[in-house]
N, C-alpha and C positions, 0 to 999 in steps of 0.2 A: 618634375618639370619646374621650370624657373617662375619666379613671381611676376613676371611680365606678362600682360593679358594680350591675346591675339585679337585681331579685328573682329573675328566672329564670336569672340566670348568677351565682352566688356567687364572689365574690372568693377567689383562690387565694393561699396563703402560698408566696412564693418564697424559697428559701433557696439562697444562692449559695456553692458550695464555694471555700475559698482556692485560690489558684494552688499548684500543686505545689511542693515544694522541689526545687530543681535542683542536683545536685552537678556541678560543672564544673571546668575547669583542667586540670592535668597529671594526668589519670586514664586509666586504660587502658578502664575501663567507666563513662562518665559515666552519670547516671540522672536521672529525674524521679520524686519519691516523694511519695505523699500520707501523711497522718496515719496512715490505715489501713495503709498499706505498712509504715510505721515501728513500729506496733503488731505486725504479724503477723509480720514477717520477721525480727525481732531479739528477744532476750531483753528484758525489760523490768526496769529498775532502779528503786528508789524513793529519792528524797532529800528529807529534812524540812530546810528551809532558813530562815534568817532573813539578810535583807539590808536595807540602808539605802537608802531611795528618797529622793531629794532633794525631791520634792515632797510624798509622803506619810508619811515618817518610816519606822519599822521595818515591814517586811512579813514575814509568816510564812505560807509555803505549803508544800504537800507535792506534789512532782512525781513522775511516773512516765514512763519512756520509755527507749529504748535508749541505750547509750553512744555518742557521737559517734565515737570510735575504731572501733567495730565497723562503723558504718553507712559511714564513709568508707574504712575498710579495705577492705571488700567491693567498693568502687568502683576499687581498686588503684591507689593513687597511683603514679606513675612513679619513685619512688626505689628504691634497691637496699635491700631490706627487711634484708638482711645486714648492712649497713654503718650502724652507729649515726650516724655523722658525716654521711652522705647523708640520713638521714631527718630529723636536727637542723636542716637548713637549710630546711625546708618549713614554709609558713605556711597559715593556714585563714582566710579572710575571710568572714564571715558578714553577710548582709544580711537585714533584716525587711521586712515589708510597708509599713512607714511610712518606709522609707529609712534608718532606724538601722542603724548598721554597727559591727562590731568586728572585732579580729584576734587569733588565738591561734596559738601556734607549735605544731608538731607534737609537740615535747617535752613540752608541757604534757599531752598525752593519751596518749603513748607509755608503755607498761608498763615500759621500760627507763630512763625519765627520771622525770619528775614523777608519772605515773599518775593524774592527776586524773580523777574519775569524772563529767565533763562529758556532760549529756544533751541529746538532742532529746527534749523532753518532748512526749507524746502525751496527758497528763492533767495537771490542776491541781486540787488539792483535791477529788479524786474525779470530776471532771467532764472527758469528753473534750474535746480541742481540734479536733476534725474540721471545726468550722465556722469557727474562728477562725485555724488553722494551727499547727504546731509551734512550741516554744518553746526557745531555747538556755537551759540552766541551768547556772552555774557555782557549784556548793556552796561552795566556798573563798573566793568574793568576798564580802566585807563590804559592798561597793558594789554596787547593782543595775545599773550601766551595761552590763554584758555580758549581761544577761538580755534577750535579742533575742526579741521577739514576732512572730508570724506569718512566720516564716523563708521567704524567697523563694529564697535561694541560698547555697550553700556553695562558694566557690572555693578550690581547692587548688593550691598551686605554690610552687616554689623561691624563695627570697628573692633578688633580683636586688642583689648586693653592689656598691658603687661601684668603679670602677677606680682602683688606686693607683698 
């Protein structure tokens, strides 16, 4: 049958929800989270940002969402939380739906180190991101390269240092 609807059968709009954001790696409680989960399970922060986009120039947006640190912290990374040096060797690799990737250090988000308010956005400019997927927001970045859209995974693990 063709994709054309008949008068007796109206066409239905199909909305496709994005894949869940998967927390994986060296975690005690890995998880798969939707934008709705991110909105309801953690407190929401607001960030008004300006960053430079290589293709479109300066971008101004207001994002809302939970802190990356809170979400990943609840998945319980397998470091010793009482030892700063153990925490400081962990990395977070974030992947978007378009394959765009970036890496953060745990020290960037840890309150004992840089304490950066990096978000997993659930809304942008007052619009929910439920259909497009959450977005990584790094308010301190002047360049938009680490603003990852439609996040599909956040891997957490210790840096593998070369043998000397």
